[in-house]
DSSP file (Angstrom, degrees, kcal/mol; ACC not computed):
  #  RESIDUE AA STRUCTURE BP1 BP2  ACC     N-H-->O    O-->H-N    N-H-->O    O-->H-N    TCO  KAPPA ALPHA  PHI   PSI    X-CA   Y-CA   Z-CA
    1    1 A R              0   0    0      0, 0.0     2,-0.2     0, 0.0     0, 0.0   0.000 360.0 360.0 360.0 133.3  -45.9  -22.5   60.3
    2    2 A T        -     0   0    0      1,-0.1     2,-0.1     2,-0.0     0, 0.0  -0.604 360.0-133.4 -87.6 148.2  -45.2  -21.3   63.8
    3    3 A N     >  -     0   0    0     -2,-0.2     4,-2.2     1,-0.1     5,-0.2  -0.450  35.2 -92.0 -93.4 176.9  -46.2  -17.8   64.9
    4    4 A A  H  > S+     0   0    0      1,-0.2     4,-2.0     2,-0.2     5,-0.1   0.829 122.8  51.3 -61.5 -36.7  -44.0  -15.4   66.8
    5    5 A N  H  > S+     0   0    0      2,-0.2     4,-1.7     1,-0.2    -1,-0.2   0.916 109.3  50.3 -61.7 -46.5  -45.1  -16.6   70.3
    6    6 A E  H  > S+     0   0    0      1,-0.2     4,-2.7     2,-0.2     5,-0.2   0.913 108.9  53.9 -58.4 -43.7  -44.5  -20.2   69.6
    7    7 A Y  H  X S+     0   0    0     -4,-2.2     4,-2.4     1,-0.2    -1,-0.2   0.898 107.8  48.2 -59.5 -42.1  -41.1  -19.3   68.3
    8    8 A E  H  X S+     0   0    0     -4,-2.0     4,-1.8     2,-0.2    -1,-0.2   0.837 110.9  51.8 -70.2 -29.5  -40.2  -17.5   71.5
    9    9 A V  H  X S+     0   0    0     -4,-1.7     4,-3.0     2,-0.2     5,-0.2   0.927 110.2  48.3 -66.2 -50.4  -41.4  -20.5   73.6
   10   10 A I  H  X S+     0   0    0     -4,-2.7     4,-2.2     1,-0.2    -2,-0.2   0.903 113.6  47.1 -60.4 -42.1  -39.2  -22.9   71.5
   11   11 A K  H  X S+     0   0    0     -4,-2.4     4,-2.0    -5,-0.2    -1,-0.2   0.908 113.2  48.7 -71.4 -36.9  -36.1  -20.5   71.9
   12   12 A A  H  X S+     0   0    0     -4,-1.8     4,-2.4     2,-0.2    -2,-0.2   0.943 112.1  48.9 -62.8 -48.1  -36.7  -20.2   75.7
   13   13 A H  H  X S+     0   0    0     -4,-3.0     4,-2.4     1,-0.2     5,-0.2   0.896 110.9  50.4 -63.4 -40.6  -37.1  -24.0   76.1
   14   14 A T  H  X S+     0   0    0     -4,-2.2     4,-2.4    -5,-0.2    -1,-0.2   0.888 109.9  50.7 -67.4 -38.1  -33.8  -24.6   74.1
   15   15 A A  H  X S+     0   0    0     -4,-2.0     4,-1.8     2,-0.2    -2,-0.2   0.898 111.4  47.4 -67.5 -39.0  -32.0  -22.1   76.3
   16   16 A V  H  X S+     0   0    0     -4,-2.4     4,-2.3     2,-0.2    -2,-0.2   0.921 113.2  48.3 -67.5 -41.2  -33.2  -23.9   79.5
   17   17 A V  H  X S+     0   0    0     -4,-2.4     4,-2.8     1,-0.2     5,-0.2   0.938 111.9  49.1 -61.6 -45.6  -32.3  -27.3   78.2
   18   18 A N  H  X S+     0   0    0     -4,-2.4     4,-2.3     1,-0.2    44,-0.2   0.874 111.0  50.0 -65.1 -32.7  -28.8  -26.1   77.2
   19   19 A K  H  X S+     0   0    0     -4,-1.8     4,-2.3     2,-0.2    -1,-0.2   0.895 111.6  49.6 -74.6 -36.5  -28.3  -24.5   80.6
   20   20 A C  H  X S+     0   0    0     -4,-2.3     4,-2.3     2,-0.2    -2,-0.2   0.933 111.9  46.5 -63.2 -44.4  -29.3  -27.8   82.3
   21   21 A V  H  X S+     0   0    0     -4,-2.8     4,-3.0     1,-0.2     5,-0.2   0.929 112.3  52.1 -65.8 -42.1  -27.1  -29.9   80.2
   22   22 A S  H  X S+     0   0    0     -4,-2.3     4,-2.0    -5,-0.2    -1,-0.2   0.867 110.6  46.7 -59.0 -38.6  -24.2  -27.4   80.9
   23   23 A A  H  X S+     0   0    0     -4,-2.3     4,-2.2     2,-0.2    -1,-0.2   0.896 112.9  49.3 -71.9 -37.2  -24.7  -27.5   84.6
   24   24 A W  H  X S+     0   0    0     -4,-2.3     4,-2.3     2,-0.2    -2,-0.2   0.935 113.4  46.9 -67.0 -43.4  -24.8  -31.3   84.7
   25   25 A T  H  X S+     0   0    0     -4,-3.0     4,-1.7     1,-0.2    -1,-0.2   0.890 112.0  50.8 -65.7 -37.4  -21.6  -31.6   82.5
   26   26 A R  H  X S+     0   0    0     -4,-2.0     4,-1.4     2,-0.2    -1,-0.2   0.899 108.8  51.5 -61.9 -43.7  -19.9  -29.0   84.8
   27   27 A Q  H  X>S+     0   0    0     -4,-2.2     5,-1.0     1,-0.2     4,-1.0   0.907 110.2  48.9 -56.3 -48.4  -20.9  -31.0   87.8
   28   28 A R  I  <>S+     0   0    0     -4,-2.3     5,-0.7     1,-0.2     4,-0.3   0.824 111.1  49.5 -65.4 -31.2  -19.4  -34.2   86.3
   29   29 A A  I  <5S+     0   0    0     -4,-1.7    -1,-0.2     1,-0.2    -2,-0.2   0.735 106.3  57.3 -84.3 -17.5  -16.2  -32.5   85.4
   30   30 A R  I  <5S-     0   0    0     -4,-1.4    -1,-0.2    -3,-0.2    -2,-0.2   0.711 137.3 -53.9 -77.9 -22.4  -15.7  -31.0   88.8
   31   31 A G  I  <5S+     0   0    0     -4,-1.0    -3,-0.2    -3,-0.2     3,-0.2   0.503  92.1 122.6 157.5  12.9  -15.8  -34.3   90.7
   32   32 A G  I   <S+     0   0    0     -5,-1.0     2,-0.5    -4,-0.3    -4,-0.2   0.713  88.0  41.6 -70.8 -16.0  -18.7  -36.3   90.0
   33   33 A N  S >><S-     0   0    0     -5,-0.7     4,-0.9     1,-0.1     3,-0.8  -0.902  72.6-166.9-129.5 102.9  -16.5  -39.0   88.9
   34   34 A N  H 3> S+     0   0    0     -2,-0.5     4,-0.6     1,-0.2     3,-0.3   0.787  82.4  64.6 -66.4 -27.8  -13.4  -39.3   91.3
   35   35 A R  H >4 S+     0   0    0      1,-0.2     3,-0.7     2,-0.2     4,-0.3   0.886 102.9  46.1 -63.7 -38.7  -11.4  -41.6   89.1
   36   36 A S  H X4 S+     0   0    0     -3,-0.8     3,-0.5     1,-0.2    12,-0.4   0.712  97.1  72.1 -80.4 -15.4  -11.1  -39.0   86.3
   37   37 A S  H 3< S+     0   0    0     -4,-0.9    -1,-0.2    -3,-0.3    -2,-0.2   0.736 106.3  37.6 -70.4 -22.2  -10.1  -36.2   88.7
   38   38 A T  T << S+     0   0    0     -3,-0.7    -1,-0.2    -4,-0.6    -2,-0.2   0.423  91.6 113.2-106.9  -2.0   -6.7  -37.9   89.2
   39   39 A A    <   -     0   0    0     -3,-0.5     8,-2.8    -4,-0.3     2,-0.4  -0.456  53.6-149.7 -74.3 142.6   -6.2  -39.1   85.6
   40   40 A M  E     -A   46   0A   0      6,-0.2     2,-0.4    -2,-0.1     3,-0.2  -0.918  10.0-167.0-112.5 136.9   -3.4  -37.5   83.5
   41   41 A L  E  >  +A   45   0A   0      4,-3.8     4,-1.4    -2,-0.4     9,-0.0  -0.919  67.8   8.2-121.1 150.9   -3.5  -37.1   79.8
   42   42 A M  T  4 S-     0   0    0     -2,-0.4     2,-1.1     1,-0.2    -1,-0.2   0.909 126.3 -61.2  50.7  46.2   -0.7  -36.2   77.4
   43   43 A G  T  4 S+     0   0    0     -3,-0.2    -1,-0.2     1,-0.2    -3,-0.0  -0.720 124.3   5.3  92.3-101.6    1.9  -36.5   80.1
   44   44 A Q  T  4 S+     0   0    0     -2,-1.1    -1,-0.2    -4,-0.1    -2,-0.1   0.220  95.8 112.3-109.7  10.7    1.4  -34.1   82.9
   45   45 A V  E  <  -A   41   0A   0     -4,-1.4    -4,-3.8    -3,-0.1    -2,-0.1  -0.799  68.5-124.1 -90.4 123.1   -2.0  -32.5   81.9
   46   46 A P  E >>  -A   40   0A   0      0, 0.0     4,-1.3     0, 0.0     3,-0.7  -0.338  13.9-129.4 -61.8 143.4   -4.8  -33.4   84.2
   47   47 A A  H 3> S+     0   0    0     -8,-2.8     4,-2.5   -11,-0.3     5,-0.2   0.902 106.9  58.9 -60.1 -43.0   -7.9  -35.0   82.4
   48   48 A W  H 3> S+     0   0    0    -12,-0.4     4,-1.1    -9,-0.3    -1,-0.2   0.787  99.9  57.2 -66.0 -23.3  -10.3  -32.6   84.0
   49   49 A F  H X4 S+     0   0    0     -3,-0.7     3,-0.6     2,-0.2    -1,-0.2   0.968 113.0  39.2 -64.9 -54.3   -8.4  -29.6   82.5
   50   50 A L  H >< S+     0   0    0     -4,-1.3     3,-0.9     1,-0.2     4,-0.2   0.825 115.1  53.2 -64.1 -35.4   -8.9  -31.0   78.9
   51   51 A Q  H >< S+     0   0    0     -4,-2.5     3,-1.5     1,-0.2    -1,-0.2   0.714  88.3  81.5 -78.7 -18.0  -12.5  -32.2   79.6
   52   52 A S  T <X S+     0   0    0     -4,-1.1     4,-1.5    -3,-0.6    -1,-0.2   0.590  74.6  77.1 -63.6  -8.9  -13.4  -28.6   80.9
   53   53 A V  H <> S+     0   0    0     -3,-0.9     4,-2.7    -4,-0.2    -1,-0.3   0.878  86.4  59.5 -67.3 -37.9  -13.9  -27.6   77.3
   54   54 A L  H <> S+     0   0    0     -3,-1.5     4,-2.3    -4,-0.2     5,-0.2   0.933 108.3  39.6 -63.4 -48.2  -17.3  -29.4   77.1
   55   55 A P  H  > S+     0   0    0      0, 0.0     4,-2.3     0, 0.0    -1,-0.2   0.859 115.4  54.5 -73.3 -30.8  -19.1  -27.5   79.9
   56   56 A L  H  X S+     0   0    0     -4,-1.5     4,-2.1     2,-0.2    -2,-0.2   0.924 109.6  46.4 -65.1 -44.0  -17.5  -24.3   78.8
   57   57 A G  H  X S+     0   0    0     -4,-2.7     4,-2.3     2,-0.2     5,-0.2   0.929 113.8  48.2 -62.6 -44.6  -18.8  -24.8   75.3
   58   58 A F  H  X S+     0   0    0     -4,-2.3     4,-2.8     1,-0.2    -2,-0.2   0.892 110.3  52.1 -62.0 -37.0  -22.3  -25.7   76.6
   59   59 A G  H  X S+     0   0    0     -4,-2.3     4,-2.5     2,-0.2    -2,-0.2   0.922 109.3  49.5 -66.6 -41.6  -22.3  -22.6   78.8
   60   60 A L  H  X S+     0   0    0     -4,-2.1     4,-2.4     2,-0.2    -1,-0.2   0.888 111.6  48.8 -66.9 -38.0  -21.4  -20.3   75.9
   61   61 A I  H  X S+     0   0    0     -4,-2.3     4,-2.7     2,-0.2     5,-0.3   0.955 113.9  45.3 -70.3 -43.9  -24.2  -21.9   73.8
   62   62 A A  H  X S+     0   0    0     -4,-2.8     4,-2.2   -44,-0.2    -2,-0.2   0.915 112.7  51.6 -65.2 -35.3  -26.8  -21.5   76.6
   63   63 A Y  H  X S+     0   0    0     -4,-2.5     4,-2.4     2,-0.2    -1,-0.2   0.943 110.7  49.4 -60.4 -48.9  -25.5  -17.9   77.2
   64   64 A R  H  X S+     0   0    0     -4,-2.4     4,-2.3     1,-0.2    -2,-0.2   0.924 113.3  44.9 -54.6 -51.2  -26.0  -17.2   73.4
   65   65 A Y  H  X S+     0   0    0     -4,-2.7     4,-2.4     1,-0.2    -1,-0.2   0.861 111.1  54.1 -66.3 -33.8  -29.5  -18.5   73.4
   66   66 A F  H  X S+     0   0    0     -4,-2.2     4,-2.7    -5,-0.3    -2,-0.2   0.925 109.4  47.3 -64.6 -42.4  -30.3  -16.7   76.6
   67   67 A L  H  X S+     0   0    0     -4,-2.4     4,-2.6     2,-0.2    -2,-0.2   0.904 113.2  48.7 -63.8 -42.0  -29.1  -13.3   75.0
   68   68 A F  H  X S+     0   0    0     -4,-2.3     4,-2.5     2,-0.2     5,-0.2   0.898 111.6  50.3 -66.1 -39.5  -31.2  -14.1   71.8
   69   69 A T  H  X S+     0   0    0     -4,-2.4     4,-2.5     2,-0.2    -2,-0.2   0.932 111.5  46.6 -67.8 -46.9  -34.3  -14.9   73.9
   70   70 A C  H  X S+     0   0    0     -4,-2.7     4,-2.2    -5,-0.2    -2,-0.2   0.934 113.9  49.3 -58.8 -45.6  -34.0  -11.7   76.0
   71   71 A R  H  X S+     0   0    0     -4,-2.6     4,-2.0     1,-0.2    -2,-0.2   0.932 114.7  42.7 -61.4 -44.8  -33.5   -9.6   72.8
   72   72 A D  H  X S+     0   0    0     -4,-2.5     4,-2.4     1,-0.2    -1,-0.2   0.848 112.1  54.9 -68.5 -35.1  -36.5  -11.2   71.0
   73   73 A F  H  X S+     0   0    0     -4,-2.5     4,-1.8     2,-0.2    -1,-0.2   0.892 109.1  47.5 -64.5 -40.7  -38.6  -11.0   74.1
   74   74 A M  H  X S+     0   0    0     -4,-2.2     4,-1.7     2,-0.2    -2,-0.2   0.882 111.8  50.2 -67.7 -39.5  -37.9   -7.2   74.4
   75   75 A R  H  X>S+     0   0    0     -4,-2.0     5,-1.8     1,-0.2     4,-1.2   0.893 109.3  51.5 -64.9 -39.1  -38.7   -6.7   70.8
   76   76 A A  H  <5S+     0   0    0     -4,-2.4    -2,-0.2     1,-0.2    -1,-0.2   0.884 108.9  51.1 -65.5 -33.2  -42.0   -8.6   71.2
   77   77 A L  H  <5S+     0   0    0     -4,-1.8    -1,-0.2     1,-0.2    -2,-0.2   0.875 114.6  43.3 -67.6 -36.7  -42.9   -6.4   74.2
   78   78 A R  H  <5S-     0   0    0     -4,-1.7    -1,-0.2    -5,-0.1    -2,-0.2   0.576 110.3-122.6 -85.8  -8.8  -42.2   -3.3   72.1
   79   79 A G  T  <5 +     0   0    0     -4,-1.2    -3,-0.2     1,-0.2    -4,-0.1   0.655  58.2 151.4  79.1  12.7  -43.9   -4.7   69.1
   80   80 A A      < -     0   0    0     -5,-1.8    -1,-0.2    -6,-0.2    -2,-0.1  -0.511  49.6-103.7 -81.2 146.3  -40.9   -4.3   66.9
   81   81 A P        -     0   0    0      0, 0.0     2,-0.1     0, 0.0    -1,-0.1  -0.385  34.0-110.9 -72.2 150.7  -40.5   -6.8   63.9
   82   82 A R              0   0    0      1,-0.1   -10,-0.0    -2,-0.1   -78,-0.0  -0.468 360.0 360.0 -78.2 146.5  -38.1   -9.7   64.1
   83   83 A T              0   0    0     -2,-0.1    -1,-0.1     0, 0.0     0, 0.0   0.404 360.0 360.0-119.6 360.0  -35.0   -9.6   61.9
């Protein structure tokens, strides 16, 4: 069984990893691969537009974990129980 401090470290590590994956994916979508920046999908829709869902999704996940980590960290500082 993990204690509260280990739980906070695990959550913080998960948030950092998600943020790194999000940044890497966003960089790839913006132009890391020049071939995909000119590709068109479903007629006239640029491929990068449809592929931008991936970094946005990872960004939202990272943001959510960041908020949870901040909330739990503040509760830990105040000594309030976790819910």
